[in-house]
N, C-alpha and C positions, 0 to 999 in steps of 0.2 A: 459574754463569758460562757453562758450555757451552751451556745452553739459551738464554741471552740472546744468545750469539754467533750462534746459528742461527735467531734469530727471523725470522719471515716477514713481520713488519710492514713496510710500505713507506711509511708516512706520515712526512713530514719535519716536520710541525707538530703538536704535541699540547699538551694542557692538563692540568696536575696541580693539584689544589687541596687545601688543608688548612685546617680550621676555617673562618675567614671570609676566607681569603686565597687568591687564584688566581694562579698563576704560569704564564706562557706561555713555552715554550722553542722557539725556531725556529733553523734553520740559515741564517744570513744570508750575503749576498754583498757584495763590494766593487766600486767602480766599475772598469770595464775598457773597453778599446777594442774594440767589436764582439764577435762571438762567438768570437774567437780568443784572448782573454786568459786569465789564470790561471783554474783551476777554482774557481768560486764556489759550487758546490752542496755540495761536501764540505768543510765547515769543522769537522767533528768532529775531524779530525787536529790543527789548530792549537789548538782548544779543549782537547783532551786534554793536549797538551804544556804549555799554560798552567796547567792544574790540577795537573799533576804536577811543574811547575817552580816558577813564581812563587807559586802559591797553595798549594803543598804544606804550608807551615807552618800556614796557617789550617786545613787539613783535619786535620792531625795533632793540633791542639789540641782537637778535639771527637770524641766517640765515633762519630758518623756518618761523619766523614771517615776515621777509622782503619779503619772497616769497608769503605768504598768504595774506598780507595786501591789495594788489590790488584786489584779488578775493573777500575778505570780503566787500570791498567798492562797487564792482560791484553788489553783492547780496543786499546790503543795498539800493543802488539807485533803483534797480528793485522793491524791496518790497515797498519802500516809494512811488513809482509811481502808486501803485495799488489803486483802490477806497477805501475810508475810511471804508466802510462797511466790507471790507475784511481784514483789518489790526487792527481794533479796533471797539468797540461798539459805534456807534454815540450817541451823547447826553447823554453820561454816566455821565458827570459832572452835567449837568442840572437836571437829574433824581435824582442823589445823594443829591443835594441841596434841592430839593422839598421834598424828602423822609425824610430828617433830620427834617424839620419843621413838617411834617406829624407825625412822630414818637414822637416828643417832645410834640405836642398837645395831642396825644393819651395817652401818659404816664401821662400827667397832669390830664386829665379827670379820668383816672383809680385811681390815687393816691388820688385825692380829694374825690371820692366816697368811697374809702377804709377808709379814715379818718372818715367819717360819720358813716360807718359801725362799726368801732372799738370804737367809743365814747360810753361810757356806758349809758348816759342819753338822747340819741337822741330819739325823738318820733318815734313811730312805723310807722306812715305814711311817715316820712322822710327816715327812714331806708328802707322801701319798695320801695320808689322812687329811692334810690341809687342802690338797687339791680336790679331794672328794667332797669336803664340806663346802668349799666354794662353788663347785659345779652343781651341788644340790640346792643350796639356799640362795647364794648371791654370786652369780657368775660375773657380774660387773656392778660398779656403783650406779650405772644407769638404771638398774632395777629399782633403785630408791627414788627415782624421779617419775615413775609411772603413775597413772591416775589412781585414785583411791580404790576404784572397783577392781583394778588389776592387782593391787596389793592385797585386797581382801581375799580375792580368789587364790592368790599365791599362798596365803596363810593356811587356807583350808587344804591345799595340796601338800604343804610342807609339814603339817602336823604329824602324819604317820611316819615321815622320814626321820623324825627326832629319835624315835625308839630304834629304828633300823640302824642308825649311825651312832648309837649311844657309846660304843667302844671307841670310835674315832674321836668323838667330841670330848671324851674323858681324858684324852692324851694332852689336852691344852689347859694348863691351870691358869686361873685369872685371880685378880685381887679379891680378897674377902672369902678365902677358903672355898672357892668354887671352881668350876671348870667352864670351858666354852659351851658346855651343854646348857648352863644357866642362861648365858647370853642369848643363845639361839631360842630357848624357850620363851624368853622375854620378847624377842623379836617377832616370833610367830604369834604370841599372845596379843601384841599390839595390833597386828594385822587383823586378828579376830575382833578386837574392839572397834576398829574402823568399819568392819563388816556390819557390826551391830548398829553403829551410828547411821550407816547408809540405809539400813532397813527402817530405822525410826524416821529418818528424813523422808523416806518414800511415803510414809503414812501422813506426814505433815503437809507434803506438797500436793496432796490431792485437792484440786479446786474444780469448780464447775465451769462449764463452757461460757456461761453468762459472765462470770467474773473475768475470764480471760478476754472476752470481747470488750468489756468495760475498761480493762487495763490497757488494751491496745489502743482504744480511742483516746484515753488520757495521755498516753505517751506521745502519740502522734500529734495531738492537740498542743501538748506542752512544747514539743519541738518546733511547731509552727509559731507559737507565741514567742519563744526565745529568738527565733529568726527575725520576726517583725520588730522585736525590741532592739536588736542590734542594728537593723537597718534604720529605724527611727532615730536612734542615738546618733548615727552617722549623719542623717539629714539635719538634725538640730545643731550639731557641731559645725556644719557647713553654713547654716543660716545665722548662727550667732558667733561673730568673730571673737568674742571674749572667751568662749569655751575652748578647752583644750581639744585639739583634733584627735588626740589619742584616747579620748574618753571611752569609745566602744571597746578598745583593746584593754583598757584598765578594768572595765566592768566584767569583761569575759576573759580575764586573765587565767582564772582557774580552768575554764573550759579549754582554752588554748593549750595549757600545760598538759591536760589529760590527752588532748589530741596529739601533742608532740610525743608523749610516752607511747601512745598507741602506734604511731607511725614507726618509731624506733623498734618496738616489739615486732611489728609485722616484717620489717626489713631483716631483723635478726633471725626470725623464723625462716624467712625465705633463703637467707644465706646458709643456715643449718641444713635445710632441706636440699639445697643445691649440692652441698658437700656429700650428703648421704646418698642422693640419687642424681648423679651427674647426668646431663642429657646425653642420650645415645647419639654418637656421631657415625654416620654411615659414609664410607668412602665414596667419592664421586664416581659415577659410572663412566668407564672409559668406552667410547664407541668401538665396535669391532674393527680390525684393520681392513682397509679398503682393498678389494681385489685389484691386482695389476691390470691395466687396460690390455685388451687383446692385441697381439702383435699383428700388424698389417704389413704384408709384403708389397712393396710398390711394383707396379707393372714394369716388366722389362721392355726397354726400348731396343728395337732391332736396328742395327747399322745397315747401310746399303749393301754391304757384302755378306750380310748374314742371310742364310737361306730362309725362306718364308716359314719353314716348319721348325726352325731352331728355337728352343725355349718353350715350344707349345706342348700341350698335354699329349700323351700317347694317342688318345682317341682322335684328337684333332689332326695329328700327323698322319694317322692311318687314313682318315677321310680325305686329307689333301692328296695323299698318294694315289688313292683310288680315282679321285677326280682328275688328277694329272694324266693317269693312264688312259682314262676314258676320253679325255680331250685329245691325247696324242693319237689314239686309234681312229677317232672320227676325222682328224686332220689327214691321216694317211689315206683313209677311204676317199675323202674328197679329192685329194691330190691324185690318186690313181684314176678316179673317174673323170677328172677334167682332161680335155683334149689338149695335146701339145700344139704350140704355135706352128703353123705351116703344115700340119698333118691333114690329110683329106679325110672328110667324113664319108660314111657309106653312101650318102645321097650324091655327094660330089663325084664319087667314083662312077656312079651310074651315068 
């Protein structure tokens, strides 16, 4: 057990398999509001409490469970001895309570202004005042779902705007002999309370590096222990025909439910993100049009009656003409110089 507690493994997701069955054990998270909600990475603590509480009778009924129960208790005691900042988010309940009031007041301001904007006979100056209040304090209800830190910062920015818009806020009466100014002051005041709680939590969450390393080793060691427990339960149910084959699923029912919730949450976030930022689609690139092939003129065939120079280029015709004239002249010279048949040569004359 001591070696397991000081394991240096840092993986939060691992796989164990036995015979033909594979079991994946992960540390799931639950839905929360922004990064300031409860600690969703360290679910080893509630899982250990569930195994040693509600599921204890199941574990005591099998040999594997009786072997692992002391080890589970050792890990639970070690994790509970860690500083609170390493096992949960301090002041989470206080922040959630103040945020509920903050969001309720903000929603009331938004809906009241919307009522005046939708009324068909509201004077123009009242309509303009409602629009200005919304644009300044709550442009949309989505502002009420922002992280605590953003709401705290918005309260600091909105505080001077209350005095600047005092005349506009006084145009809207509310129950209790007040005006919308009272509601907005309460809304901003709740944001300042959230800011103060965040500052206090910052002081509580200061822990040493040694404590963080110890917590990381405990968490990874506990995850490994839970994986071995589930695999061993599966082996025992296969070896003992009398045992229910669904025993591992019954023991880890709480873990599996948390995993299912985490999966649904991740899919919902992915769908929301896809709607907000749809993937950019680029039109397919069309290749440039191909150039037409060069026109090729087939060579002209000359008929027997066609003069040799017909259809030829001008330079070729000229060359042929010069060559023909030269040949004709040479033939004439040869014909003139040749003796005629029967004519006597000068030697014969002698």
